[in-house]
Backbone bond lengths (Angstrom), bond angles and torsions (degrees), N, CA, C in turn:
res aa  C-N    CA-C-N  psi(-1)  N-CA   C-N-CA  omega(-1)  CA-C   N-CA-C  phi
1 M - - - 1.446 - - 1.522 109.37 -
2 V 1.303 116.15 131.43 1.453 121.78 178.89 1.517 108.29 -103.55
3 I 1.310 116.20 128.83 1.460 121.39 176.90 1.514 107.51 -105.13
4 R 1.299 115.77 123.75 1.462 120.60 -178.58 1.524 108.86 -110.47
5 H 1.304 114.94 137.16 1.453 120.51 178.52 1.514 108.96 -117.06
6 S 1.293 115.38 126.91 1.455 120.77 176.14 1.520 108.16 -78.95
7 P 1.326 117.89 146.91 1.472 119.73 177.97 1.525 111.06 -57.46
8 C 1.323 116.38 156.17 1.469 120.95 -175.57 1.526 111.70 -57.43
9 S 1.300 117.30 -38.98 1.458 122.37 177.16 1.523 107.45 -164.76
10 I 1.303 115.36 163.00 1.468 118.80 178.19 1.530 109.78 -62.74
11 R 1.322 117.23 -36.32 1.465 120.79 179.48 1.533 110.28 -63.24
12 C 1.322 116.00 -45.85 1.469 121.55 178.31 1.524 110.18 -62.26
13 W 1.327 116.41 -43.81 1.465 122.18 -178.26 1.527 110.85 -61.44
14 V 1.327 116.08 -46.99 1.471 120.76 -179.41 1.525 110.31 -69.85
15 A 1.325 117.32 -39.43 1.463 120.47 -179.59 1.518 111.92 -61.20
16 N 1.305 116.60 -32.08 1.466 121.23 179.01 1.524 112.73 -86.35
17 R 1.310 116.62 8.90 1.469 123.64 176.59 1.524 112.55 59.53
18 A 1.317 116.38 26.39 1.466 120.33 -179.63 1.524 113.00 -58.54
19 P 1.350 118.94 -43.04 1.467 117.39 -179.59 1.533 113.21 -60.28
20 L 1.325 117.35 -39.01 1.463 120.80 -179.89 1.529 110.59 -66.75
21 K 1.322 116.63 -47.24 1.465 120.78 179.07 1.532 110.52 -61.96
22 L 1.310 115.98 -43.65 1.456 120.72 -179.26 1.524 111.17 -66.63
23 S 1.316 117.45 -37.51 1.467 120.85 178.33 1.517 110.94 -62.06
24 D 1.315 117.09 -43.30 1.470 120.90 178.94 1.524 111.20 -63.25
25 T 1.310 115.86 -45.30 1.461 120.66 -179.20 1.521 110.99 -65.49
26 T 1.326 115.97 -42.88 1.459 119.96 -178.83 1.519 111.48 -67.40
27 A 1.323 117.67 -35.75 1.465 120.61 176.22 1.532 110.01 -60.97
28 A 1.318 116.69 -38.13 1.466 120.74 177.27 1.532 111.06 -67.28
29 I 1.326 117.11 -37.71 1.464 121.09 177.16 1.526 110.20 -63.41
30 I 1.320 116.24 -45.47 1.468 120.61 179.20 1.524 110.28 -60.65
31 E 1.308 116.93 -45.09 1.464 120.15 179.94 1.527 111.22 -65.34
32 S 1.324 117.53 -35.11 1.467 118.68 177.23 1.522 110.12 -64.88
33 G 1.323 117.26 -34.39 1.463 120.28 174.77 1.513 111.20 -62.54
34 N 1.335 116.54 -42.92 1.466 119.89 177.26 1.524 110.94 -61.03
35 M 1.320 116.62 -37.78 1.463 120.16 -179.60 1.528 111.99 -67.98
36 L 1.332 117.56 -26.08 1.464 120.78 177.90 1.526 112.45 -68.51
37 L 1.325 116.25 -10.85 1.459 120.65 -178.28 1.528 112.45 -103.15
38 V 1.324 116.74 5.46 1.460 120.94 -174.44 1.532 110.89 -101.20
39 G 1.334 115.13 134.33 1.463 121.36 172.05 1.505 113.63 57.12
40 D 1.328 115.64 -136.29 1.462 120.37 -175.62 1.528 113.09 -77.22
41 R 1.323 117.57 0.84 1.469 119.96 175.02 1.530 111.01 -74.41
42 L 1.333 116.27 -23.10 1.460 121.02 178.34 1.528 108.18 -75.38
43 I 1.317 115.61 97.64 1.463 121.66 -172.72 1.526 111.53 -70.30
44 D 1.312 117.01 -45.64 1.461 120.90 174.78 1.521 108.48 -150.21
45 T 1.307 115.80 164.53 1.468 118.83 -175.11 1.518 112.56 -96.98
46 R 1.299 117.12 8.69 1.462 119.45 178.03 1.532 110.50 -108.34
47 E 1.311 116.05 -89.03 1.461 119.40 -173.62 1.528 112.76 -67.05
48 W 1.314 117.66 -44.39 1.467 120.55 179.46 1.523 109.89 -57.33
49 L 1.313 115.64 -46.44 1.456 120.72 179.55 1.524 110.60 -61.72
50 S 1.321 117.13 -44.33 1.458 121.82 179.72 1.531 111.74 -63.44
51 Y 1.328 116.60 -47.28 1.470 120.05 178.26 1.527 110.62 -59.43
52 T 1.313 116.04 -44.26 1.462 120.32 -177.03 1.525 111.16 -66.55
53 Q 1.313 117.07 -40.47 1.466 120.12 177.71 1.522 111.09 -64.00
54 R 1.329 117.01 -39.47 1.470 120.11 177.28 1.528 110.87 -67.25
55 F 1.324 116.36 -37.84 1.472 121.94 176.70 1.531 110.29 -59.93
56 I 1.319 116.52 -47.60 1.471 121.18 179.92 1.529 110.29 -63.90
57 A 1.324 117.50 -45.25 1.471 121.14 179.94 1.530 111.20 -61.76
58 A 1.325 117.02 -42.28 1.469 120.31 178.58 1.526 110.41 -65.55
59 G 1.325 117.24 -39.91 1.462 120.54 176.30 1.521 111.71 -60.98
60 K 1.325 115.98 -41.28 1.474 119.98 178.17 1.523 110.99 -64.50
61 A 1.329 117.15 -35.64 1.472 120.32 177.57 1.530 110.92 -65.99
62 V 1.332 117.25 -39.41 1.469 120.57 175.72 1.528 109.62 -63.52
63 L 1.319 116.68 -44.78 1.459 121.34 -179.70 1.526 111.12 -60.44
64 T 1.321 116.99 -44.54 1.469 121.01 178.89 1.523 110.77 -61.16
65 A 1.322 117.09 -45.95 1.468 120.42 179.72 1.523 111.18 -63.18
66 A 1.330 117.57 -39.11 1.467 120.75 178.59 1.524 110.48 -65.66
67 E 1.328 116.26 -43.90 1.468 119.68 179.79 1.519 111.57 -64.74
68 Q 1.333 117.08 -31.05 1.467 121.69 177.82 1.528 111.91 -85.14
69 K 1.338 115.98 -0.18 1.472 122.60 179.24 1.532 111.45 56.70
70 K 1.338 114.60 49.45 1.466 121.55 -179.51 1.534 109.24 -116.45
71 P 1.323 117.00 91.96 1.468 120.36 -178.13 1.528 113.54 -55.86
72 D 1.327 117.52 -41.11 1.463 119.36 -179.82 1.528 110.91 -65.27
73 G 1.332 116.45 -35.45 1.460 120.68 176.59 1.517 111.43 -66.76
74 V 1.331 115.69 -38.07 1.465 119.91 177.07 1.517 110.30 -63.52
75 L 1.327 117.31 -44.02 1.465 120.56 179.53 1.523 111.46 -62.79
76 A 1.322 116.96 -43.31 1.462 120.23 -179.55 1.529 110.79 -66.50
77 A 1.320 116.45 -48.68 1.466 120.19 -179.16 1.528 110.69 -66.93
78 G 1.327 116.26 -35.37 1.464 120.18 177.56 1.525 111.32 -63.86
79 G 1.318 116.84 -35.91 1.459 120.66 175.73 1.519 111.24 -64.16
80 D 1.338 115.89 -41.90 1.463 120.24 176.98 1.532 110.76 -63.58
81 L 1.317 116.18 -41.33 1.467 120.70 178.66 1.529 110.11 -61.51
82 N 1.312 116.30 -45.45 1.463 120.60 179.17 1.531 111.61 -60.83
83 E 1.325 116.51 -40.45 1.464 120.28 179.01 1.528 111.43 -63.89
84 T 1.341 117.45 -38.46 1.467 119.07 178.29 1.522 110.28 -65.75
85 C 1.324 116.78 -38.90 1.470 120.34 177.80 1.526 110.45 -63.05
86 D 1.323 115.98 -48.74 1.465 120.12 -178.48 1.526 111.41 -59.60
87 A 1.321 117.24 -44.24 1.469 120.81 -178.38 1.524 111.12 -62.83
88 C 1.313 117.00 -44.00 1.461 120.89 -179.79 1.530 110.64 -67.43
89 H 1.312 116.41 -43.67 1.464 119.74 -179.51 1.527 111.53 -65.28
90 D 1.325 116.70 -32.11 1.469 119.39 176.40 1.529 110.60 -60.12
91 K 1.311 116.53 -35.57 1.463 120.17 -177.39 1.524 112.81 -90.29
92 Y 1.336 118.30 -40.24 1.464 120.69 -167.37 1.526 116.32 -112.11
93 Q 1.285 119.00 -9.47 1.460 119.46 -175.28 1.527 110.93 -60.82
94 R 1.323 115.03 135.98 1.473 119.71 178.16 1.510 109.66 -65.06
95 R 1.307 115.37 139.68 1.474 120.22 -178.36 1.501 110.02 -115.39
């Protein structure tokens, strides 16, 4: 079970520079998704490609919400991002 906490207020969230920090981190997540499609990292052109595209799209949604300073949007998009990670790891994670 994941427990998510919304920031105390938008003022508190912005004052702590959360959107800027989150934007930087999310940009790195998006770029890591792009790297999963390069060379021998592309495991297959069906499911791997689909999972990776969903991962990138979810990362972009988090980035957009952070840039718009919408904490609830970040939480929702972050949940979608987490679900894409879990689904892909269920299939491809090394055991």
